C-alpha positions as CSV (number, residue, x, y, z in Angstrom):
1,M,0.0,0.0,0.0
2,R,1.0,3.7,-0.2
3,A,1.9,5.7,2.8
4,V,3.6,9.0,3.9
5,Q,6.9,8.2,5.5
6,W,9.5,10.0,7.6
7,T,12.8,9.8,5.7
8,G,15.0,12.2,7.6
9,V,14.9,15.5,9.3
10,N,12.5,17.7,7.5
11,E,12.0,15.0,4.8
12,V,8.8,13.1,4.0
13,S,7.7,11.2,1.0
14,T,5.0,8.9,-0.2
15,G,6.1,5.4,-0.8
16,D,5.2,1.7,-0.8
17,V,5.0,-0.1,2.6
18,P,3.6,-3.5,3.6
19,D,-0.2,-3.8,4.1
20,P,-1.1,-4.1,7.7
21,A,-2.5,-7.4,9.1
22,I,-4.4,-8.6,12.1
23,E,-1.7,-9.3,14.8
24,Q,-3.8,-9.6,18.0
25,P,-7.4,-10.8,18.6
26,Y,-8.6,-7.3,19.4
27,D,-7.2,-5.6,16.2
28,A,-9.2,-4.2,13.3
29,I,-8.0,-3.0,9.9
30,V,-9.4,0.4,8.9
31,K,-9.3,1.7,5.3
32,V,-8.4,5.3,5.7
33,T,-10.7,7.9,4.1
34,A,-9.2,11.0,5.7
35,S,-6.1,11.7,7.8
36,V,-4.9,15.2,8.8
37,T,-1.6,16.8,9.7
38,C,-1.1,17.9,13.3
39,G,1.3,20.5,14.9
40,S,2.9,17.8,17.0
41,D,4.0,16.1,13.7
42,L,6.3,19.0,13.1
43,H,8.4,18.0,16.1
44,L,9.0,14.7,14.4
45,L,9.9,16.3,11.1
46,G,12.3,18.7,12.8
47,G,14.2,16.0,14.6
48,Y,13.1,17.1,18.1
49,I,11.7,13.6,18.9
50,P,14.8,11.5,18.4
51,F,13.2,8.1,18.2
52,M,12.1,8.0,14.5
53,R,13.5,5.5,12.0
54,H,13.8,6.0,8.2
55,G,10.6,4.8,6.6
56,D,8.3,5.2,9.6
57,V,4.7,6.0,8.5
58,I,3.5,9.2,10.2
59,G,0.1,10.6,11.0
60,H,-2.2,10.0,14.0
61,E,-5.5,11.8,13.4
62,F,-7.8,9.8,11.1
63,L,-11.2,8.4,10.0
64,G,-12.1,5.4,7.9
65,E,-14.0,2.2,7.2
66,V,-13.6,-1.0,9.1
67,V,-12.6,-3.7,6.6
68,E,-11.4,-6.6,8.9
69,V,-11.7,-7.4,12.6
70,G,-9.9,-9.9,14.8
71,P,-11.6,-12.8,16.6
72,G,-11.7,-10.9,19.9
73,V,-13.5,-7.8,18.5
74,R,-17.1,-7.6,19.7
75,D,-18.4,-4.1,19.1
76,R,-17.0,-3.0,15.7
77,R,-18.3,-4.4,12.4
78,V,-16.9,-4.6,8.9
79,G,-18.4,-1.7,6.9
80,E,-18.7,0.8,9.8
81,R,-17.4,4.3,9.3
82,V,-15.3,5.1,12.4
83,V,-13.1,7.8,13.8
84,V,-10.1,6.5,15.8
85,S,-8.5,8.0,18.9
86,S,-4.9,8.9,18.2
87,F,-3.8,7.4,21.5
88,I,-4.0,3.6,21.8
89,A,-5.5,2.2,25.0
90,C,-6.5,-1.3,26.2
91,G,-9.6,-0.2,28.2
92,S,-8.9,-2.6,31.1
93,C,-5.8,-1.5,33.0
94,W,-6.0,0.7,36.1
95,Y,-5.4,3.9,34.2
96,C,-8.0,3.1,31.6
97,R,-10.5,2.3,34.3
98,Q,-9.9,5.8,35.6
99,Q,-10.5,7.1,32.1
100,L,-6.9,8.2,31.8
101,F,-6.6,6.5,28.5
102,S,-3.4,8.2,27.2
103,L,-1.7,6.8,30.2
104,C,-2.6,3.2,29.5
105,D,-0.2,0.6,30.8
106,N,-0.6,-1.7,27.7
107,G,-0.8,0.8,24.8
108,N,3.0,1.5,24.5
109,R,5.0,-1.5,23.2
110,N,8.3,0.3,23.9
111,P,7.9,1.6,27.5
112,A,11.6,1.7,28.4
113,V,12.3,4.8,26.4
114,T,9.8,7.0,28.1
115,E,10.2,5.4,31.5
116,T,13.8,6.6,31.3
117,L,12.8,10.1,30.2
118,W,9.7,10.6,32.4
119,G,9.8,8.0,35.2
120,F,6.7,6.2,33.7
121,A,5.6,5.4,30.2
122,P,2.4,6.9,28.7
123,G,0.3,4.9,26.2
124,G,1.0,4.4,22.6
125,C,0.2,6.7,19.7
126,F,-0.2,6.1,16.0
127,G,2.7,7.3,13.9
128,Y,4.5,9.0,16.7
129,S,8.0,7.5,17.0
130,H,9.2,4.4,18.6
131,A,9.1,6.1,22.0
132,L,5.3,5.8,21.9
133,G,5.1,2.3,20.6
134,G,6.4,2.4,17.1
135,Y,3.0,2.0,15.5
136,A,2.5,2.7,11.8
137,G,0.7,6.0,11.3
138,S,-2.5,7.1,9.6
139,H,-1.2,8.8,6.5
140,A,-1.7,5.5,4.6
141,E,-4.3,3.5,2.7
142,Y,-4.9,1.1,5.7
143,V,-4.1,1.2,9.4
144,R,-4.0,-1.6,12.0
145,V,-6.1,-0.4,15.0
146,P,-5.2,-2.3,18.3
147,F,-8.0,-2.6,20.9
148,A,-10.5,-1.6,18.2
149,D,-13.5,-1.9,20.5
150,V,-12.0,0.7,22.8
151,G,-10.5,3.2,20.4
152,A,-12.7,3.2,17.3
153,F,-16.1,5.0,17.4
154,P,-18.9,4.8,14.8
155,V,-19.6,8.2,13.2
156,P,-23.3,9.2,13.3
157,D,-25.1,9.4,10.0
158,G,-25.2,13.0,8.8
159,V,-21.8,13.9,10.3
160,E,-19.5,14.5,7.3
161,D,-16.0,13.1,7.2
162,L,-14.2,16.4,7.5
163,R,-16.2,17.3,10.6
164,A,-15.8,13.9,12.4
165,L,-12.1,13.7,11.5
166,F,-11.1,16.2,14.1
167,A,-12.7,14.2,16.9
168,S,-9.7,11.9,16.5
169,D,-7.3,14.4,18.2
170,A,-7.6,18.1,17.7
171,A,-11.1,18.5,19.1
172,A,-10.5,15.9,21.8
173,T,-7.4,17.7,22.9
174,G,-9.0,21.1,22.9
175,W,-12.0,19.7,24.9
176,M,-9.8,18.1,27.5
177,G,-7.9,21.4,28.0
178,A,-11.1,23.3,28.6
179,A,-13.3,20.8,30.3
180,D,-11.0,18.7,32.4
181,L,-7.6,20.3,32.8
182,G,-8.9,23.9,32.8
183,E,-12.3,23.1,34.5
184,V,-13.9,25.9,32.5
185,G,-17.3,26.9,33.7
186,P,-19.9,29.6,33.3
187,G,-18.6,33.1,33.8
188,D,-14.9,32.3,33.3
189,V,-12.6,34.3,31.2
190,V,-10.3,32.0,29.2
191,A,-7.1,32.8,27.4
192,V,-5.8,30.4,24.8
193,W,-2.2,30.6,23.5
194,G,-2.1,29.4,19.9
195,A,-4.7,29.5,17.1
196,G,-3.8,26.3,15.3
197,G,-6.3,23.4,15.3
198,V,-6.0,22.5,19.0
199,G,-6.1,26.1,20.1
200,Q,-9.2,26.8,18.1
201,M,-10.9,23.7,19.4
202,A,-9.9,24.6,23.0
203,A,-11.4,28.1,22.5
204,R,-14.7,26.6,21.0
205,S,-14.9,24.1,23.8
206,A,-14.6,26.9,26.4
207,Q,-17.5,28.7,24.7
208,I,-19.6,25.5,24.8
209,L,-18.8,25.1,28.5
210,G,-20.2,28.5,29.3
211,A,-17.1,30.8,29.4
212,D,-18.1,34.4,29.5
213,R,-15.2,35.5,27.3
214,V,-12.5,33.7,25.3
215,V,-9.3,35.4,24.2
216,V,-7.1,33.8,21.6
217,I,-3.4,34.8,21.6
218,E,-1.6,34.2,18.3
219,T,1.4,35.8,16.4
220,D,0.0,34.9,12.9
221,P,-2.5,37.5,11.7
222,Y,-4.4,35.0,9.4
223,R,-4.9,32.6,12.3
224,R,-6.0,35.4,14.5
225,A,-8.6,36.4,11.9
226,V,-9.9,32.9,11.6
227,A,-10.4,32.6,15.4
228,R,-12.2,36.0,15.4
229,D,-14.4,35.3,12.4
230,Q,-15.2,31.6,12.9
231,L,-15.5,31.6,16.6
232,G,-16.2,35.2,17.6
233,C,-13.3,35.2,20.0
234,D,-11.3,38.2,21.1
235,V,-7.8,38.0,19.6
236,L,-4.5,39.4,20.7
237,D,-1.0,39.6,19.2
238,P,1.4,38.6,22.1
239,Q,3.8,41.2,20.9
240,D,1.4,44.1,21.6
241,A,1.5,44.8,25.4
242,L,-0.1,41.4,26.1
243,G,-0.2,41.8,29.9
244,D,-2.0,45.2,29.8
245,A,-4.5,43.9,27.2
246,L,-5.4,40.9,29.3
247,L,-5.8,43.0,32.4
248,D,-8.1,45.3,30.5
249,L,-10.3,42.4,29.5
250,T,-10.6,41.0,33.0
251,A,-11.2,43.9,35.3
252,G,-7.5,43.9,36.3
253,R,-7.4,40.3,37.6
254,G,-6.1,38.3,34.6
255,P,-7.8,35.3,33.0
256,D,-9.4,32.6,35.2
257,V,-8.0,29.8,32.9
258,C,-5.0,30.0,30.6
259,I,-4.5,27.2,28.0
260,E,-1.2,26.7,26.3
261,A,-1.7,25.1,22.8
262,V,1.6,25.7,21.1
263,G,4.2,23.3,22.3
264,M,7.9,22.8,22.1
265,E,8.6,24.9,19.0
266,A,6.9,28.1,19.8
267,S,7.8,30.7,17.1
268,G,7.2,34.4,16.6
269,A,8.0,35.4,20.2
270,T,10.4,38.2,20.8
271,G,12.6,39.3,23.6
272,P,15.8,37.9,25.3
273,L,14.2,34.8,26.9
274,A,12.6,33.8,23.6
275,A,15.9,34.2,21.7
276,L,17.8,32.3,24.4
277,D,15.2,29.5,24.2
278,K,15.7,29.2,20.5
279,V,19.5,29.1,20.7
280,T,19.6,26.6,23.5
281,Q,17.0,24.3,21.8
282,L,19.0,24.3,18.6
283,A,22.1,23.4,20.6
284,R,20.1,20.7,22.4
285,V,20.9,22.3,25.8
286,Q,17.1,22.3,26.4
287,T,14.4,20.6,24.3
288,E,11.6,23.2,24.5
289,R,10.8,26.8,23.6
290,I,8.3,27.8,26.3
291,T,7.5,31.5,25.8
292,P,3.7,30.9,25.6
293,L,3.8,28.7,28.7
294,R,5.7,31.4,30.6
295,E,3.2,34.0,29.6
296,A,0.3,31.7,30.6
297,V,1.7,31.3,34.1
298,Y,2.7,34.9,34.4
299,H,-0.6,36.4,33.2
300,C,-3.1,33.9,34.8
301,R,-5.0,35.4,37.7
302,K,-4.1,34.5,41.3
303,G,-5.6,31.1,42.1
304,G,-6.3,30.4,38.4
305,R,-5.8,27.3,36.3
306,V,-3.2,26.7,33.6
307,A,-3.6,23.8,31.1
308,V,-0.8,22.6,28.9
309,L,-1.9,21.0,25.6
310,G,1.1,21.6,23.5
311,V,3.5,18.7,23.1
312,F,6.8,18.9,25.1
313,A,9.6,16.3,25.1
314,A,11.9,16.6,28.1
315,W,13.1,19.8,29.8
316,A,13.1,23.6,29.7
317,D,15.1,26.3,31.5
318,R,13.8,29.5,33.0
319,F,10.4,28.2,34.0
320,P,8.6,30.6,36.3
321,L,8.2,28.3,39.2
322,G,8.0,31.1,41.7
323,A,5.0,32.7,40.0
324,L,3.3,29.3,39.8
325,M,3.7,28.6,43.5
326,N,3.2,32.1,45.0
327,K,0.2,32.9,42.9
328,G,-1.5,29.6,43.9
329,L,-1.9,28.4,40.4
330,T,-3.0,24.9,39.4
331,L,-0.9,23.6,36.5
332,R,-2.1,20.5,34.6
333,G,-1.1,18.8,31.3
334,A,-1.8,15.6,29.5
335,Q,-1.9,13.8,26.2
336,M,-5.6,13.6,25.3
337,H,-7.8,10.8,26.6
338,G,-9.7,10.5,23.4
339,Q,-11.7,7.4,24.3
340,K,-13.3,9.5,27.1
341,Y,-14.2,12.5,24.9
342,I,-14.9,11.3,21.4
343,P,-18.5,10.1,22.0
344,T,-19.4,13.6,23.5
345,L,-17.7,15.3,20.6
346,L,-19.5,13.3,18.0
347,D,-22.8,14.1,19.7
348,L,-21.9,17.8,19.7
349,M,-21.0,17.5,16.0
350,A,-24.3,15.8,15.2
351,R,-26.1,18.7,16.9
352,D,-24.1,21.3,15.0
353,E,-22.7,22.7,18.2
354,L,-19.1,21.8,17.2
355,A,-18.2,22.3,13.5
356,P,-14.4,22.1,13.1
357,E,-14.4,21.3,9.4
358,Y,-13.3,24.9,8.7
359,L,-9.8,23.8,9.9
360,A,-9.4,21.6,6.8
361,T,-8.2,24.4,4.6
362,H,-6.3,22.1,2.2
363,V,-7.4,18.7,1.0
364,L,-4.8,16.7,-0.9
365,D,-4.2,13.3,-2.3
366,L,-2.1,10.9,-0.2
367,E,0.6,11.1,-2.9
368,D,1.0,14.8,-2.1
369,G,2.1,14.2,1.5
370,A,5.3,16.2,1.1
371,E,3.4,19.2,-0.2
372,A,0.8,18.9,2.5
373,Y,3.5,19.1,5.2
374,R,5.2,22.0,3.4
375,L,2.0,24.0,3.3
376,F,1.3,23.1,6.9
377,K,4.8,23.9,8.3
378,E,5.2,27.1,6.4
379,K,1.5,28.2,7.0
380,D,1.5,28.8,3.3
381,D,-1.7,29.8,1.5
382,G,-3.5,30.2,4.8
383,C,-3.0,26.5,5.7
384,L,-4.5,25.7,9.1
385,R,-4.6,21.9,8.6
386,A,-3.9,19.8,5.5
387,V,-6.1,16.7,5.0
388,L,-4.8,13.7,3.1
389,R,-7.3,11.4,1.3
390,P,-6.0,8.2,-0.3
391,G,-7.0,8.1,-4.0
392,G,-8.3,11.6,-3.6
393,V,-11.6,10.2,-2.3
C-alpha cells in the first residue's frame, strides 16, 4: 500500500509499505478515508523527537471504514465508518478504568524509552515514533487499529468526514484542555495561546462550556482572523502589550483559565528569553521553547488554572516556578484521553454545536504528502490543517 513516510529531518515522501494485518485478537484493519496533519507532527519532522526511523509511517488523526476485525473484537463491524482515537489504550488496565486512556499501561510497546525520560511510560500513539510504541501512522491507505472496541467510534449518520475527522485528536485535545484540565465553567474568562487546530478547538470548547469570554493569543495574523471570524473570540497579538490587554479584558485580575496550545517549537515570540530558548534548543541544551507557557503562568489570575496542551519532550530552563507557587496556580497537562471525549464530541457535532471542518483548509491526495507538510509547516496559502485522502476520495 501507499503511505507517507519520515525519511529524515524535514524530509517526508509517499512510498510503498507492507499492508497491515491482524496481529492480535482485538485488532481491526481500517481503510483510511481521511487523515490530517497535526502540529505535533512538526516536532517529528524537525528531529526534536529522536526516536524516529527511516521509513516510519507518520500521522495519527484519522477516520475510515472497518474492513477486517480480529476474533476478539465484539463491538466493531466490517463496513462501519469510524473515527479513531490517536492514542492507543487497552480499556482494562488501572489507568483506563480511571478514564486516563493516554496513560494506558498496555498501549505502548516500547515503554523503556519514556520510563527513562519521564519516570513512567504513557500509552502508545499512532505514527509518533518508537518512544510511543512504534505504531504505523494514519497517512496511509490502511491502518491496523489495536484494541478496536476501545479506540474506534462509529460516526453518526449525517456527520460529514471532514467534521468527524477532528474528533480523533484536535477537538478531543481542545475539549480536554477546557473541560478537564482547565475546568472551565460559566462566567470564566479563558485565554488560549495558539490558534492552530488544537487552540481553536480549546477556544470553542470553552465557549460551549459557558465561558463568559474567550481570548485567543496568536502571532500569525491570518490565524487570529480565523479565530475571530469563525468563533467570535477576542484576539490578541502577544507582541502588543499582552499583559495590559489581558488586564483590561478581565477587570484587572487576569484570565481565570490559561490554555497553552503551542508546544515545544513556539515561534514568533520576541525578547531575550525567547531568543535564548531558540539558541539553547538548537544546541540541544534544552528541548523546548516555552515563551507561551511562561506567559500563561505569568498572566493567569491568582488562584487560576493553567492547562498545557502543546506537546513537550523533556526539559526547559527558566520556567517561572516562583510565579506558579506564589500565585497559587493549578498547572495540569496531558496527552488527550480520546476514548473519554470522542462520544461527547460526535454528539456535539451531530447537533451542529461543534463544527471544526473549517480547519481543513487544504485537502490533498495521499501522494501529495510532502506538499501537505510543506504547506502546513510554512503556514503557506492560509493553511490551518492539510487533510490527506487516499486516492483523492
